[in-house]
N, C-alpha and C positions, 0 to 999 in steps of 0.2 A: 386550433390546436389545443389539446388538453395539457395542462401543466403537470409535469412529473417531478420537478424540483429535486430534492436530495436523492430520491430513489434513482432517478435517471443519471445523476452525477456519479453515484456509486457504481451503477451498472456500466456506464461508459468507461470509467477508470479501471474497473475489474476486467472488462473485455480487452482493453488496451494492454494491461499487464499480462493477462493470460496469453494473448496473441504474440507477445514480444519477449517474454522473460526467458524462454528456453534458449533463444539465440544469445541473449546477454549472458546467461549462465555459462554457455559453451565458450564464449569469448573470455570471460573471467577465469574459468578453469584453465584455458589455454595460456592466458597471460601469467597466471600464478604457477603453471606447470603442475597442477594437481587436480583432484576431482572432489574438492570439499563440498561444493554446491551441487544440489540435485533439484530436479523439478519438484515444485510443491505438490504434496499429495492431496491437499484440500484447500478450498477457498471458502471463507466465511464472510457473508455480506450482511451489512447492517449493524451488527453488534458483535462483541467478542463472544466466543463460544461459552456456553454454560458448563460444559464438560471439558476434560483435558483434551486439547486439540491434537489432531494428528500432527506429525512434524516430519519434514518442514511443511509449514502451511502459512497462508496469508489471510489476514482478516482486514477488511475495509469497514471500519466503524464510522457510521454517520454520527457526527457530533453536533449537527444543527446547521442552520443557515440564517443569513441576515438579508433582508430585503434592502438593497442599496438605493434603487430608484424604481419608479413606476410611471408608465405613460398609459394612454388609453388601451394600448395593445401589447405592451412589453413590460416584463419585470426583469430587472437586473439583480441577480442574487450572488452572494458569496456563500459558498458551501464549505464547511469544515469537515474533513475526513482524516481520520487517523489510520494509517496503514501499519499494521503489526505483522512482523514476520516471526514465526515461532520456530525455534530449532531445539533439538535435544542431542546432547552428547555428554558422556561422563567426563571427558577431558575438558577442563575449563578453558585452556588455551585454544583448543580446536573449536569449542563452542563460540568463544569470543571472535575468532577469525571468521567463522560462518556468519555471525550477526553483522559484523562490519562489511563483509562482502555482499550480503543480501541488501543491506542499506545502500551500499554503493550502486548495486544493480538497479534498485528502484529509483534512486535519485537520477542516475544517468538515463534511465528510460523516460522519466518525466521530462527531463531537459531536452531530450532528442525528439520527443513525440508530441509536444504540446499542441501543435496545430492539427494533429491527426485524430484526436479524440474529442474535439469540440469545446474544450475548456482552456482558459488560461489558468495558470496556477503559480503558487509560490510556497516554499516551505515556511510555515508561519510560526515556528517555535523550534526549540532545539530537538535534534534527533537523540533519543534516549534509549538506554538499555535497561530492561527490568531487572528486578531481583531474580534469583534462580530458585526454581522449585526443585528441591534436592531429592525428593523421594516421591515416586519411584523413577521418574523420567528425566531428571536433570534438564528440565525445560526452562528456556529463557526466551525473551522476545526483544526485538528492537522496534521502536515506534518512530514512524516518520509522519509528523503532522503536516497536512497539506490543506491549503485553502484553494478552492476552485472557484472560478468566476465565469458566469455565462448570462447572457440576456436571452430570455425565453419569450416567445410570442404566445399570446393566448387569444 
């Protein structure tokens, strides 16, 4: 088997989120009795976008990995991935509510699906909200820092 390391971790996590986020958004919109959350227009994999991102959108930024142990045929690695959700709204309260709900959606998806995408995980730092880009898009992001763990055969 060829090692894919951080690239495979980001792809697996992105595929899991893409496959399950729409149902989670529908559930949250029903729970809150509104339609603040919409399906992301874009996914950015590997690094944060260089240009102003579409919104809402999700970025899975690979922040590195640590080799935890090695045997003759297996590497056990910890991967660090920052998940950013970008939203844009002129109304600060609406923008804040969107950021909180997208963060909730991602955390709930991670907790309910850990066994299905092949990695164990934990939130490895505080979930934080960025400063606001005030012009022209009123863009803001929430960051969910995630550590993924997997043993890979080679």
